[in-house]
C-alpha positions in Angstrom: -0.1 0.0 -0.1 1.3 3.4 -0.8 2.1 5.4 2.3 -0.4 8.3 2.7 2.1 11.1 2.9 3.5 10.3 -0.8 2.1 12.8 -3.0 -1.2 12.1 -4.9 -2.4 13.6 -8.2 -3.7 16.8 -6.6 -0.8 17.3 -4.4 1.9 16.6 -7.4 -0.1 18.9 -9.3 0.8 21.7 -6.6 4.3 20.7 -6.9 4.3 21.3 -10.5 2.6 24.7 -9.5 5.4 25.6 -7.4 7.9 25.2 -10.1 5.7 26.7 -12.6 5.3 30.0 -10.9 9.0 30.1 -10.3 10.8 33.2 -12.0 13.7 30.9 -13.0 13.1 29.5 -16.4 15.4 26.7 -15.8 12.8 25.5 -12.6 9.9 25.7 -14.8 11.2 22.8 -17.0 12.4 20.8 -13.9 11.0 17.2 -14.1 10.2 15.8 -10.6 8.6 13.4 -8.2 6.7 15.2 -5.6 6.4 14.1 -2.0 4.6 15.3 1.4 6.3 15.4 4.6 5.2 16.3 8.3 8.0 17.1 10.2 7.2 16.1 13.7 8.1 13.0 15.8 7.4 10.6 12.8 9.9 12.1 10.4 12.1 9.2 10.5 9.5 6.8 9.9 7.7 9.0 7.0 11.4 9.5 5.1 12.1 5.8 5.5 8.9 4.9 3.9 9.7 7.7 1.0 13.2 6.4 0.4 12.5 3.8 -2.0 10.7 6.4 -4.1 13.4 9.0 -3.6 15.9 6.7 -4.5 13.8 5.8 -7.5 13.6 9.6 -8.7 17.4 10.1 -8.3 18.0 7.1 -10.4 15.7 8.3 -12.8 17.5 11.7 -12.9 21.1 10.0 -13.1 19.8 8.3 -16.3 18.7 11.7 -17.7 14.8 11.0 -17.6 14.0 13.2 -14.7 15.8 15.9 -12.8 15.1 15.1 -9.0 12.1 15.4 -6.9 10.3 18.1 -4.6 9.3 17.7 -0.7 6.2 19.9 0.4 6.9 20.4 4.2 3.6 20.1 6.2 2.6 22.0 9.7 6.3 22.7 10.1 7.3 26.2 9.4 5.5 28.8 11.3 7.8 31.7 10.1 11.0 32.4 8.0 13.2 32.2 11.2 12.0 28.5 11.8 13.1 27.6 8.3 17.0 26.8 9.1 16.0 24.5 11.9 13.2 22.6 10.0 15.4 22.3 6.9 18.4 21.1 8.8 16.1 18.3 10.6 15.1 17.0 7.1 18.3 16.8 5.8 20.0 15.5 8.5 17.5 12.6 8.8 17.7 11.9 5.1 21.4 12.2 5.2 21.6 9.7 8.0 19.4 6.9 5.7 21.9 7.5 2.9 24.5 4.9 2.1 27.1 6.0 2.8 25.7 8.4 5.6 25.7 12.1 4.8 26.4 14.5 7.5 24.9 18.1 7.4 26.1 21.1 9.5 23.9 24.2 9.7 26.4 26.6 8.1 26.5 24.4 5.0 23.0 25.3 4.2 24.2 28.7 3.5 27.2 27.9 1.3 26.4 28.2 -2.6 29.3 25.6 -3.2 27.7 22.7 -0.9 26.1 19.8 -2.6 23.9 17.4 -0.7 24.2 13.6 -1.4 21.8 10.7 -1.2 23.6 7.4 -1.4 26.1 8.2 -4.5 23.8 10.9 -6.2 25.1 14.4 -5.6 21.9 16.9 -5.2 21.6 20.7 -5.0 18.8 21.5 -2.6 17.1 24.9 -2.6 14.3 25.9 0.1 11.4 28.1 -1.4 8.9 29.7 1.5 5.7 31.8 1.3 6.8 33.6 4.6 9.5 35.5 2.3 8.7 39.1 1.0 7.3 38.8 -2.5 10.2 40.4 -4.3 12.8 37.8 -2.5 14.0 35.3 -5.3 12.8 32.5 -3.0 9.3 33.6 -2.0 6.2 31.4 -3.4 2.6 32.5 -3.1 1.2 32.0 0.3 -1.0 29.2 -0.4 1.9 27.1 -1.4 3.8 27.1 2.0 7.4 25.6 2.2 9.1 23.4 -0.2 12.3 21.9 -0.6 13.7 21.2 -4.4 16.5 18.6 -4.7 18.0 18.9 -8.1 20.4 16.1 -9.2 23.8 17.2 -10.6 22.6 15.4 -14.1 19.8 18.0 -14.3 22.6 20.6 -15.1 25.2 18.5 -16.7 22.5 16.8 -18.8 21.5 20.1 -20.3 25.0 21.9 -20.5 28.2 20.0 -20.7 30.1 22.6 -18.4 28.4 25.5 -16.4 25.3 27.2 -17.1 26.1 29.5 -20.2 25.9 33.2 -19.9 22.9 33.6 -22.4 20.8 31.3 -19.9 21.9 33.3 -17.0 20.8 36.4 -18.4 17.5 35.2 -19.7 16.9 34.0 -16.0 17.9 37.3 -14.7 15.6 39.0 -17.3 12.9 36.6 -16.2 13.3 37.5 -12.3 13.1 41.3 -12.9 10.1 40.9 -15.0 8.5 39.0 -12.0 9.6 42.0 -9.8 12.0 39.7 -8.0 15.7 40.2 -7.0 18.2 37.7 -8.6 20.8 36.0 -6.6 23.3 34.2 -8.7 25.1 32.6 -5.9 22.7 30.9 -3.5 22.7 28.0 -0.9 19.9 25.7 0.3 18.6 28.7 2.7 17.4 32.0 1.1 19.7 34.8 2.0 18.1 37.1 4.5 19.4 39.9 6.8 20.7 37.5 9.4 22.0 34.9 7.0 25.5 35.6 7.7 25.0 35.1 11.6 23.2 32.1 11.3 25.8 30.5 9.1 28.5 31.6 11.5 26.8 30.2 14.2 26.4 26.9 12.6 30.0 26.6 11.5 31.0 27.2 15.4 28.8 23.9 16.0 
């Protein structure tokens, strides 16, 4: 029987909506599986149930058929100040289930060069949140809540042999401007806010 927190057709449609409203032209072509997650005392069992589907999504992405997966976080993030702790918890639990185990430090969530890993699949993770100001590049409509986007490295290398071409970056920058959003070329898992630097520093001290 399929676990009840695996995305059904309606939520899968919402996952597609999250990507569709992105100002990033690259995100709008993202091919992904969609999952639901409650970050409560059942998070370990939920992610354990989801793990086979997550691995399948990443294997598909490694074959160049898909790009990764998205997770909608339910009843978890009351405000933007809670986002780092919630994201860290999700990634640490998922990282502990990876083979080999993937450890995650808080400061790494703010590092644009950092990649998460599930088993032998390198994954770039982005957090999107409706609590952010509308002009923020990571903001999404209020009704969509909080999402994590897990992009397999092949999603980039499969489209571009080396790094993303400047012409594509310029098109993305123009798309952000047309949407009334700022553009951040360098971005980590968590969105940059006024206190991002202090949070990253605190994390590295740990």
